N, C-alpha and C positions, 0 to 999 in steps of 0.2 A: 750674791749670786748663789744659787739653792747648789748644795755638794753631793745631795743624793735626789732620787723620786719622792721619795716621803717630804723631805724639804720643798723640795717643790710644789707638793701637795700645802704644805704650809703658807706658802707664800701666796699660791693663789686663795687659800681661803681670807687671808689677811687681805689682800686686795680687793676682790668682791665677794664678802659673804653671803649677801643677799640675793646674787644672780645665780639664775637655772644653771646647773650644774647637768645632770643627767635627768633624761625623760624615760620612764618605762611602759608598758602595757602590763594593765591588770586585766581581769575577768572581763571587766565593764569599760573601761576607761585608759586615758594614759595619764599617767601622775608625773610630778615631780621632785628632786631633791635640789636645793641650795647647794652653794659650794660650803658653806657650815654645815650643813645638813650630811654631806657628804663627808667632811672632815669629822664631824662627830662620830657617825659608825666605823670610818676607819680607826680611831681613835679607840674604841669598844673593843672591836674582834681583834685588834692589834695586843691590847692587853691582854685579850681572850688567849691568842696564839701563845703571845710568851709563857700563860700559864700551862700551857701544854707543852712546853718544851722547845719553843720555837727562839733558836737566839742562833748568833756565831754562823751564818750561813746553811743552816738546817734547811734541807731540801723538805717544801712542801707541794707537792702535786695536785694541780688542778685539770680535771675531766668533766667540764659541763660547757653546754650552751651558752653561747652568747650573752650575757646579760648584763644590768646594772650590777647585778651580787657578783658577778665574775671581777669585775672593776673593783669593788670596793675590797673583794677579799684577796686580790692579786698586791692590792695596795697597804693591805694591812699585813700582808705576810712581810712584806718589804719593811714597814715601818715596827715589826717586831726584831727584826736583824736577820729574817729568812731569806730564800731563796726559792723562787718561783718555777716550779717543772711546769710544763704545757704539756698537757694531753688531749689529741685529739679524740671529741666523743666519739667517733666512728671506728677507731680502733680496734684491732682483734683482742683477745686477751693475752695473746702471746706478746702481743708489741706492748699493750698495757705491761705486763711481769717485766720485760725487759727494761723499760723505762723507769720504772720505779726502783727497780735493782739496780741499773747503772746510776740513777741519781743518788742512789740508796736514800731517798726519800722518807722523811718520818711521818708523814702526815699525806692523807689522801683528801681534797675535795672534792667530791663526785656528783651528780645528778641523784638522785634515789634509784632510778630505772637503772644506772650503769653502776651503781654499788657492786653490784656481784661479779663485775669485771677484777675485782681489786683485793687480791689479799695482803690486807693493808688495815689500819686503822682510818677510818673515814668519817667526814663531818659534811653535813651540806651546805651548796653555796652562800644558802641564808643563813648559816648558823652565825650565832651572836650570844655571847655572853652574859648569866642573868646579873650579874655583878662582876665588879671589874676594880683594879685595884692597881696602882704604880704611875710611876713617872714616864705620860706617853713621850713628853718634847726632851727628855734625857735619851729615851731609845732614840729617837730620830737624831738627836745631837751627835750619838755615837756613831752614826754610818758615815763614811767617807767616800769619796769618787772610785777609788778604785774597788772597792767590793766587788763581789758577783752577785747580781739582781735574777738573772733569769738564766735557765738552762731550757733553749729550746730544741726538741730533738726534730730533727729536718725531715719531713716527710718523705722525702728522697723518690726518686721514679726507679730505682735501683737500690739493691743493700739494706745491709740493715741500719736503722736510725742512728744518728750521730748527734751525742748531745750538745750544742753549740753554746760555750760560754760569755755572755753580754754581761759587762759591769751596770752599774749606775752610770759612769761616766759615758760610756757609750749611748746609752737612752736620753742623757742630758745634753748631749750633742746634737744628737735628730731634734730635740724638741728646741733648742736654739736654734737650730736651722729653718724649723718648719714657722716658727717665730716671726724671724727675721724676713720670709719668704711671703708672708701676708698671705697666705691661701688660707688659712683658720682665721677667724676674728669675731667676739662677742655678738657682730650684729648678725650671724649666719645661722643657720641651723642645722647641722649635722646630722647623718643617720648611719650609725655603725650595727653592721649587721655580720661583717666579716668574724669569722674563727676567732677568738681572741690566744687559740692557741698558735694561729701563726704568725709572723711577727709583722705582716701587713696590719694586722689587727693591733699589734700591740703598738708599734709607732704611732697609731692614732691614738691611742689612749694618751702617751706622754704629749703630743700635740694638744689633744684639749686641754692637759693641767699647764702647760706653757702660755697657751692664747686662752683661756675661757669660752672658747667656744660650748654653747648649749649645745648637747648631743642628747639624742632618740637613740633608746638601743633596743635592740632586739635580733635575736640570732635565729629565727622562724623564717629559713629560705622559702619556704612556701608562701609567706607572708610579703615579699618584698615588694611584689605590685601593689598589694595592697595598700602597704603602711607608704609607698612612693604618693598615693593618691589622699590617705588621710594625715598625714605629716606637711606634706610639702614641703620639702627639705630645699635648700639651697646647695648645700655639698653633700654627695655621697660616693664613695671610694668603691670601688669591686674589680673581683675579677674578669679578665674579657669575657668568658662564658656567659658571663649576665647581660652584658652587650648583644652577645651573639643570639644570644635568645629573644632579646626584644625586638633586634633586628628581623631574624625569622620570623615571627611571630606578626610584625607589621605586614613584613612580605606576602607570608603565606596567607593572612586576612584579604588583602588585597587580590590575590591570585583567586582566592574562592569567592570574592564577590564577582569579579568580571565584570565586564559591560564598561560603564562610562566611568566607575569608581578606579578601575582598573588602569583606563588610559588617562585618566587625569594625575595618578598616583606615578604613572609612566613619565607622564610631560611635566611634573614638578621637578623630578630628578633631574630631567635633560635643562629645564629652565635653570636650576640650582647651580648648574655651571657656569652659568654665565651673567659674572655680576654686571654686566652693562645692560640688562636688560632689567631694568628697575622695575618695569611696572609689570612686568609679567614674573618676577620673582616675589611684589608683594601681595598679587593674587594668588600663587604657587603657596605662599608663606601662612595666608587666609586662610586658603579651602583644604590645604593638604598639611603643613609642616606645624602650625599652631596645635593640631589636633593630635599628633606625635607628644610634644612638649605636654599637653595636659595629660599624657599616659603615666610623664614621671613627675605627676604636681605641678607643673606649670613654672614652680620657679627655680628650676635646676639653672646654677651659674654656671658650675661645672661639675661634672666627671672626672675621679682621678682614677684610672686603671693601671693595675701594678700586678703581680705575682708570675705573668704569661704574657706571650707578647699578643699586642692587638691586632688582628688581622685588618691591614690596610684596607679593604673594601668597606668593612664594617665601620670602620674611623673616620671616611669620605660621606659616608652615608649618614653619621649622628651631626656630621660637620655642616652638609647640605641643610640638614632640618634644623640647623639654628643651635644646635646641641654641643657646646664643649667637651671633649674630654681629653683629658691631660694626662697625656701616659707615662708612667715613671719608671724605674727600674732600681733594683736593689737585691741582696741576698740577705739572706738571715744571717750571714757570718758578716755583713754590713751592716747590720741594725736595720735591715729594710730599706731606708733610703738612703739612698746614694745620686740619684737623679732625676729630676721631674721638668715637664714642659712649664713653664710661666705663662700665668693667664694674659692674655695680649701678645705671646710672642711664642704660640701655639705650632708646631711643626708637624703634623702626621710625618710618619714612620719612623721616627724619633722618638726616643724615652728624656729628652733634654737637655739641660747643660748640668754638670755637677751641683749639688746643694755647697751653698758657702760651707766653704773647710773641707769639701771633700775634693781629693785629688785623684785624678787620672792617668792613664798610660796606656797606650795600646802596644803591644811586643810586637818583635818582628813576625810570631806568626799570625797575629792578627788580635790574641786574645787580649781581652780587656782584664788592666790592673788596676786596681783600688786602694787609696793610702788614707789616711787622715782617722780620726777620733770614733768613730762610729764601727771600726774594724774589733771583731769580737780576739777574746783574749786567746780563742783554742776551741779544740774539740776535748770532751773529757776525756780522760784516761789516754787519748790517742795521741802521745807525741811525734808518732812518726806523720800521722797524715795533718797534723797542723804544721810539721818543718815541710810538709809537700805543698800545701796550700798557702801558708803567710812563708814566704820568702825577701827577704831582704826589705822587709817593713809593706812589702805588698801583697794587698789578696791576690791570688789569682782565680779570677771567676770561672773559666771554665768555659765562659762565653764569647764567641768572637764577633768583632765589633769595627767600627769608625768613625772618627770624630767629624762634623763638618765645618765650614767656613767660621761660623759662629759659638764651636767647643761644644755642639749637641750629639750626641752619641746615639750613633743607628747600631741596634744588635741585629748583625745579621744569623746567626745562629749559635746551637751550643757547639764547642767544640768535638764535645765527645758524642755529638747527634749525627754529624754529617757522615752521609751515604758516602761512600765511594765505592763505584757502579767495579764489576770486574773488567771491564774497558779502561779504569783510571777516571773516572770523572766522578765529580763532586756533585752533590746535590744537597741542597740545605731544606730538609723534609716540611720545615712549619711552613715556608714559602707555599709551598706546593698543597699543602692542606687547608691554608688558608683561602686559596683560591676555588678549590671544587667545594669547600664548604660556601662560599660567595654564590656559589653557583644553584642551591639550591635551600629553601626555608625549610625542608624538610630533614635536611641533614645534620644528624648528633653529633657523631665525632668521625675523623678520618686519620688512620696511622699510613703513611708511607713508608714502605720498606723496597730495599733494595743493597743492600750492602754486601759487597762482595757476589752480586748477582749483577744479570749482562741485563735487565732493563727494571724500571722501577713498577712496584704493582702498588694498591693500596687497601685496605679492610675498610669497610665503611658502615655506621650504623645509622637508622632511622630514630628521628626524637617521635615515639611514640605517641605524646602530648599533642603535636602539632599537626601529624599526618594525619590526611584526612582517608575514613574509610573506602580500602578499594586501592589504595595507592599503587602504581605498576613501580614498586621500589627500585628497580634493574635499571626500568627505561628513564627515572626520576634521576638516577644518580649517574647513568650512561651520558646525558643530556650533560649534566655538571662538568663530568669529568673530560666531557669532549671540550666545552666551553673554556675551560684551567687550561689544555692541552696546547688550544692556540696561542695562548703567552707564554708558554714556555717551550726553552731550548731542546730541540729533539732528545737527549739523556736526560731531561729533568720528567718529560711526558710517562705519565701513567700510562702501560699498557695494556694490563687488565686488572680487576677489582672486584672484591667480595663484599657482597651486603650481609653481614651478620645479623642474627635473628633476636640479637638484642643490645642494647645503648651500653657503654659504660658507664662503671658507678663507682662511688665512693665504696659501697658497700660491699661489692663483689672482688674489690682489690685494684679495678683496673685504672682507675684515677683516683691521685691523691686526694687530700682533704683541700686544696686549692684548686682544686679541677684542673690537674694536668695529669695527662696518658703516661701511666706505667709501661714504658715501653717494650721492655725487656718481659717483663710480665704480661702483655697484650701478644707480643709475638711467640714468646714459649706455647701460652695456653691455646693460639690459636697457631702453633706449626702446621699441623698435617693443610690446612686452608691453604697458607701462604705457600706450602711447597707443590699444591697441585695448581696454583698460580702459573708454576712454571714447569710444568710437565707438557 
């Protein structure tokens, strides 16, 4: 059994040296590396990093877009005995400086256009030494499961990023669990675009090593749709916002088409709700849903959704179209993968059963507690915060949830994000936001506000890429809010809303790199607007 991530790579190279490992896009075409070629690239880079002084858990920061080189560099840093510190490419210079300083990184690997953010020695992701000398296998043999492997600084919706310490054994656990689940196999084609700075991307990387699944890698978010058509992958993981975008584009195009097309689309959605209508379902599938499957390459066995809650209406839409989204759940502090729905046993509205070896408890106040080998060593340099989060061997997630009769977890909200109105009523904002977004294909983001207030209001943005020219945004959002309110208890309803002039984004600091809203930042930035909704 592998004792470290580089040891896991060695096992993969020995087992399937000539099989396709990584596929990446050049200026003109896609090209591939076999596992043997991956092993050789990692060997050369690891020996080069050792010559640069990387050893004994020295930290090397990577600040680059997701690519095959990101993966090769990460594996090489670990093989040299170092620790990878991940930094989102979109991070501000201040955040970069904090992470490099806090992690005590001795070297930074950065895309050329990002090097200016760094006051440290920098090499590019494709760096490889001209000549190398040393015993690679001896370096890998030195590594033990308890060694620190990764420092991932939580992007966080509030506060200063904290460095989550994850060991080789943390990642080996997730690799073994993924292999046991059988969700990735050498017969699939896996498309990876997620930020490798995020734990979701990292867990897929170790899953690749454990299972040998060939993986096409391209972190260009603007090319996701084109890559799905070119690659025709069978397995893709994504944040819920991607599925919302696909859903919104389809609904928007049908609305704009109008006439027979729009009526046929609406009819197909109704038919899909009735499994007993077999003939009509076959017709609806051929005329409507097969075309949607073609939009995502035509070969998807399943998508995997994580990093934020998947809206129930969006999940139901894809399910009716014959596209399975397996929702999962985990934290950076639990090595990303703790729960996932299984193929053939998918239940919408849940994040599935625990991964093999993961333990779960629901505390008296509803908080989800997780135990097992995937739990972090702690927060770097923050013993008090570590002690508050890791208590009696359990990771306190901060999420509220419940287990169903089959042991599947349903997350109902964030413990710290529940709204308590001045009337003492609790509101789960994410559920309300999901209903509003489902009411219009042109809505970008929705933030429900009302903590300590006597009613709830919302800040709403419009997706400029989807909205037609001349859209009456106030009327459009008004209809979506009305539709949502009809499904809500009185204290949950949105009494007033404001349509903001521009959407939230990673670049302006209102979204995290995993596309979650930074609630406190948004509420602070639009405090006057919110106050106006209560005047």
